[in-house]
VOBA-1610 file (N, C-alpha, C; in pm, whole numbers, padded with zeros to 5 digits, always signed):
BEGIN
Unk-00904-01666-00103Unk-00818-01550-00115Unk-00791-01492+00024Unk-00669-01450+00047Unk-00631-01394+00177Unk-00693-01256+00196Unk-00726-01224+00321Unk-00782-01093+00351Unk-00677-00996+00407Unk-00551-01036+00402Unk-00444-00948+00446Unk-00347-00927+00331Unk-00285-00809+00326Unk-00197-00777+00213Unk-00066-00712+00255Unk-00053-00674+00382Unk+00070-00607+00424Unk+00189-00702+00410Unk+00298-00648+00354Unk+00418-00725+00325Unk+00539-00637+00349Unk+00642-00689+00413Unk+00763-00608+00432Unk+00820-00561+00299Unk+00866-00435+00299Unk+00931-00379+00181Unk+00843-00296+00091Unk+00711-00303+00108Unk+00625-00224+00020Unk+00606-00082+00076Unk+00580+00011-00014Unk+00558+00151+00023Unk+00408+00172+00042Unk+00374+00238+00153Unk+00234+00261+00187Unk+00213+00407+00226Unk+00086+00446+00229Unk+00047+00580+00276Unk-00046+00561+00395Unk-00028+00643+00498Unk-00114+00639+00616Unk-00245+00710+00581Unk-00357+00640+00597Unk-00487+00701+00568Unk-00569+00723+00694Unk-00515+00685+00810Unk-00583+00714+00937Unk-00573+00864+00963Unk-00685+00928+00993Unk-00685+01073+01012Unk-00641+01114+01152Unk-00634+01020+01243Unk-00587+01048+01379Unk-00472+00954+01411Unk-00363+01001+01466Unk-00328+01141+01487Unk-00298+01212+01355Unk-00339+01335+01347Unk-00337+01411+01221Unk-00198+01430+01163Unk-00093+01431+01246Unk+00041+01458+01193Unk+00092+01345+01103Unk+00030+01228+01108Unk+00074+01117+01024Unk-00012+01099+00899Unk-00125+01167+00891Unk-00219+01151+00779Unk-00150+01185+00647Unk-00161+01093+00552Unk-00107+01104+00415Unk+00045+01095+00408Unk+00112+01061+00516Unk+00256+01042+00509Unk+00286+00905+00450Unk+00397+00896+00378Unk+00436+00772+00315Unk+00546+00705+00397Unk+00548+00572+00389Unk+00648+00496+00462Unk+00667+00360+00400Unk+00762+00286+00456Unk+00794+00151+00410Unk+00763+00054+00522Unk+00697-00055+00490Unk+00672-00159+00589Unk+00804-00230+00617Unk+00845-00226+00743Unk+00973-00286+00782Unk+00958-00421+00849Unk+00841-00444+00910Unk+00822-00566+00988Unk+00673-00592+01005Unk+00636-00718+01019Unk+00498-00754+01048Unk+00489-00807+01191Unk+00391-00756+01267Unk+00367-00807+01402Unk+00260-00917+01399Unk+00176-00914+01296Unk+00075-01018+01273Unk+00036-01009+01126Unk-00066-01085+01087Unk-00109-01080+00947Unk-00163-00944+00908Unk-00210-00866+01007Unk-00277-00739+00980Unk-00204-00616+01035Unk-00108-00636+01122Unk-00038-00527+01190Unk+00104-00516+01137Unk+00140-00394+01092Unk+00272-00372+01034Unk+00343-00258+01106Unk+00474-00265+01106Unk+00557-00154+01151Unk+00599-00078+01026Unk+00570+00052+01026Unk+00592+00136+00909Unk+00693+00245+00946Unk+00803+00252+00871Unk+00901+00358+00891Unk+00867+00471+00796Unk+00832+00587+00852Unk+00794+00702+00771Unk+00914+00757+00697Unk+00895+00788+00569Unk+01005+00837+00487Unk+01046+00979+00525Unk+00950+01059+00566Unk+00978+01200+00596Unk+01053+01219+00727Unk+01014+01146+00831Unk+01070+01168+00965Unk+01155+01054+01018Unk+01140+00934+00960Unk+01211+00818+01011Unk+01143+00752+01129Unk+01032+00808+01176Unk+00958+00748+01287Unk+00903+00613+01245Unk+00890+00522+01342Unk+00831+00391+01316Unk+00697+00384+01387Unk+00592+00353+01310Unk+00457+00342+01363Unk+00411+00198+01353Unk+00327+00158+01445Unk+00265+00025+01442Unk+00119+00046+01401Unk+00083-00001+01280Unk-00049+00030+01225Unk-00118-00095+01171Unk-00250-00095+01180Unk-00332-00199+01119Unk-00341-00171+00969Unk-00354-00275+00889Unk-00363-00255+00744Unk-00484-00170+00705Unk-00586-00163+00789Unk-00703-00080+00760Unk-00668+00069+00760Unk-00554+00106+00820Unk-00512+00245+00826Unk-00405+00278+00723Unk-00386+00188+00627Unk-00283+00204+00524Unk-00341+00179+00386Unk-00276+00238+00285Unk-00305+00202+00146Unk-00173+00193+00072Unk-00170+00113-00031Unk-00048+00097-00107Unk-00023+00220-00193Unk+00104+00245-00222Unk+00146+00354-00310Unk+00192+00292-00440Unk+00144+00345-00551Unk+00182+00291-00682Unk+00328+00323-00710Unk+00401+00229-00768Unk+00541+00254-00804Unk+00553+00376-00895Unk+00660+00452-00878Unk+00682+00570-00959Unk+00633+00697-00890Unk+00557+00683-00782Unk+00506+00799-00710Unk+00596+00839-00594Unk+00709+00770-00577Unk+00792+00796-00460Unk+00937+00764-00491Unk+01026+00838-00430Unk+01168+00809-00441Unk+01217+00755-00308Unk+01288+00645-00309Unk+01342+00588-00185Unk+01487+00628-00167
//
């Protein structure tokens, strides 16, 4: 079984507490830089972050409007 799960197009939530302004913000994975590193476009601000999958969790469908 693969130990990576980040995939372009899925909705995720930032669970890294630092920097605090991004904590609990939701975004869409737009690109993968490696098996574990994703570029996430935040839904609220449009900013693009480069994050490890350890700093993300998936959002269940129905909890967000795109």
